[in-house]
N, C-alpha and C positions, 0 to 999 in steps of 0.2 A: 504494499499499499504504500504509491510515496510522493510524496509534495502536490498533495492538492488544498490549496486554502481555502479556507472559509472566510467570510466578509463578513464582521459582525458591524453592527450599527456604529459603535463608538470609532471604527475606522473609516467610513464614509464621509467625504468632502461634504462641505455641507451644501455643493451643489447638486451632489448626488442624493443627500438625505432629502431635497426639496422636489429631487425628479422622482422618488421611491414615496415622499408625501402625496405628491400629485396623481402617479400611476394607481396610487391606492385608490384615491377621491374619485378617477376615473374608473375604476373599476376594473383595470387592467392586469392586475397581478394575478388574479386567477387564469387560469388555462381556461381556453372555449371549451363550452360541453357539446361533445360530439360522438358519435358511437362509428365516426366513419375514420378506416384505418389512413397513412398519410398515402399522399399520390405515389410514391417511391421510395426504395429502400434510402433510409436514411444513413449519413455517413459519419464515422468517428469524427468528434474534433480533432483537428490539428492541435493538440495543447501546445504551451509552451516547453521546452525541452526539460524545465525545471518542475512539470508537473508529473507526477506519478500514480496510479501507473502508467505506463504510455499505452497507446491506443495501438492495438494489434486485432483485427477482425479475420482471425484465424483460427482452426481447430486448437485448442491450447492457448489462446490467446485472450484480450480484455476489449470490450467493445466500450467506449465512451458515448453516451445517446443524450442529448439535450432534450430535456422536458421541456424548458423553456421558464417563463416568470411563473410563480406562485406566492401567496403572501406565507403559506403553512408547505411545508414538506410534503410532496406526493409521495403516495406510495406506488411501488412499481413491480412488477413481476414477471418472472421467466417462466411461461406457466405457471405452476400453483407456488413457486418458488419466489421468497422476497429478494428483491435488490438491495445493493448497497445504495444509495441516494445521498449524495453530497451536492453543497452550493449554498444559496440563499434568495431571498426572495425576489432578486434581479435575475438569477438563474440558476435551476436546477440541473444536475447531471448525474444518470444511472450507468452504475459501474457492471459491467455481465460478465461474467466468466463465460467462455466458451468450451464446452468438453471437448477434450481429442477426439473424443468419437462423433462429434458434430461431422455430419455430411453438409460440404460446403453448397451455398445457394442463400433462400431466403429466407430470414428468420424474422420474428418478432417480440416484442415485450409488450405488457399491457400496463397504463397509468390509470391509476386511479386517485385523482385529487378530491383532498379532504372536500364534500359539498358540493362535489361535481361529478358530471357524467365519466364512465370509462371511455379511454381511447386507446387505440393501437397504434405503436410505432415501430416500423419496418425497418430493417437492417440488412446487410448480406455479407455472408461468411465467404471467406477467400478461400481457395485451397492451398494447403503446405506440404511439403514434402518432408517427412523426416529419415533420417538417416536412419542404419541397421545396426545393431551391436551385438556379436555372439561372445556369449560368455559361459565359460566351462564353471559348472559348482558343483558341489556333493549330488548324487544321485536321487538321496534321500529327499533333497530340499524343491525337486521335480516332480518326481513319480513318489508323492505321499503313501504314506502305508495308511490304514484305515485309522489307527489313532491320531495321527498327525492331520489327516483331512478332518478327522472329527475336532481336532483343536482349534484348525484352521476356522472351520463354518462357526463356531463357538465366536471366536474372536471378531470374525467378520460382522457379524449380528451386534456385537457389543459397540463396535467404529461406526456400525452405521446412526448408532443414537449420540456417538459423537460428533458426525459430521453434520448432521442435524442442527448443531447449536444455532442458535440468530438471536443475539445480543443487540440492544441499540449502543451504536457507535459515538464516542466522546463526541462533543461537538469541536474541541479543539485538535480532532486527532490530524497527525498527517501520515500521507500514508508511503513516504519513501522510507525504504527498508534499510537497514545496515546489513551486510554480509554477517550471518551469524558465527562465522568461522575461518579463521585465516586458510588460504591453500590454494592449490590449482582444480580449476573445476575440470574433475574428472571424465564426468558422462553428464551430457547434454540433454536438456529436457526434450520429450517427446521421440526420444529415440525406439525405435523398434527393437523391442529386446527377445533373442533367441539362446535361451538356456538349456545346454547339453544336444543342442541339435532342436529343441521343441521353439515354437513360437507361442511368445507369453505378451501380456498387456505390456505396451509403450512404458516408456520412463517414466514416472510422472513428477520428477523433481530434477530438483540440482545437487551432481554428488559432488562435492568438497574435499578432495584427496589431503587429510590432514593425520599425523601420528596418533597411537592411541594416547587418551589425556590432554587434549588439546581443546581449552575450553571452547562450549558452545553457549553465547550470547543471544538474549533476544533482540528482532529484528527492530522490535516494536514495543511501545507497551500493550502490556495481554496479560489476560489470567489463565491459571494453568487449568484445562479441562479435562486432561487423562494423561495417565503414565502407565508403562507397563512394559512386559517383556512377550513379544510377539514373536508368532513362527516366524515370517518371512521379515520381519521390519527390526527383531531384535529389541533392545531395550529404546523405548520410545516416548516422547513428548508432545502433547498438543497444546496449542496456545490459541484463545480466541482472541480477538483484536476488535469484536465489536461488526456490526452489520451483515454476518455472513462470511466474514474474512477468517480463515483460519492459517495456522502452520502449523508443520509437523518434524520432528528431527528423528532420525531414527539410527539403528545400528549403536546406541549410544554404549560405551563402558560403565557409563556410573551416570544416575541421574541427582539432580541437587534440590528437587524443587515438590512439590507433592500438591494434589489438584487443590483449588481455592488459593492457591498464594497468586499475587498480583505483583507483575515486573515491570520493569522501568526501561527502555531500551537502554542497551549493552549489561544491563544484569546477566549472569552466569545462571544456566538452567541445570546443563550437563557436561559429557566430556565424551568426546569423540572415542568411537570405540569399532570393533568389526563382529558385532552382535548379529545373529538370523543369519538371513541369505547374503553372503558377501564373499568376494573374494579377497578384501583385504580392507585395512581399517581406511573410515570414511565417513564423511557425515552426508545423509541424505538428506535434504532440505526440501519440503512440497509446501506450496502456497495453495490455499483454497478459497474460492470465491464462488457464493452462491452453490456449492456441493459442486462445482469443477474445478479440477486440479489445474493449473495455469503456470507459466513460465514464471519463475521467480525473477528472470531475468529483467522484466516489465517493471520490476518493483524498486530496481538498483541502479546506483550511477555506475556506467560502463567503465 
C-alpha cells in the first residue's frame, strides 16, 4: 500500500475550501444517481510516481479507478467483495486487486454511494505473460500422504477465514511499503511454478534471499491476525493493514509476535528461515488486496 495521500480540510487552501463549500451548496458532491454502466471501460488513472500502489491492470496487478466526488466515502465492491476506497470529498479512488487467475478482458466494479443509487464502473484487464520456474523439492511436499493432505485441508479452511479479514482503514494511512527484509529478490511474483515436473499454482509473492535469522520488519502499520506453522508455508505471520489489505510472511525460523499485536512500520515481527516447502532460506512476502494476491513491487519504490 504506497503513498496515497488523503487531503483533510485543514490542509486545503482557502480557495479550495470555498470550492468545496460551493460544490456542497449546489449538491454536486454527491455522485449522480444512475443504474447505467459507464459508456466504456474506465482506465486506471496515471498517478504521480510517488503514489502507491502503482496502477497495473493485469492479472496480479492493481486497478486504480476514480469514483468521482462525494461528500461521504462511497462503498465499492468487486462482486460481493468490498474494496479499499481512498481519497476525500473532491475525489475518491477504488483500489482493485486483480487475481492472477483473472481472464483478460472487460471487468467491472459496483459503487454504492450513501443515499444514492448503485452504479457500475467498467475497466479492462490486459494480458500479461509470466515466466516459468522449475524447482526440485522433497517428493513428500508434492505428492502428499493422506495425513499431509488432511493437514493441508485443515490449514486451507483456517486460512480462508484469515484472508476474509476486512477492517476499516486508518484515515492517515500511507500505502507505500518498505521492503520487509534486506536481500536479493530471488523469485518474482507470478512465476509459473513446476515442482518435480508437476505444474502448481503460480508464485503469489516476492521471494527475498536472506540468511536464516535475518530480521523481518513490518512494511506498514498493521495488526497481527494469524501466526502458525503450516505444511507448505512453514512459519507464517499475517498482518492486517485495513480495508482488505493484508500481508503474509512465510518460511520463518522464528516468530516474534502474537495474534492481536499492533505493529508500527519497521517493527520486527519474525526472522527469515527455511521452514515449509523451500529449497533454501529466504522470505516469501505476499500482499493481498480484496482477497487477490497482487504484486508487492507495486507498493514499493523500485
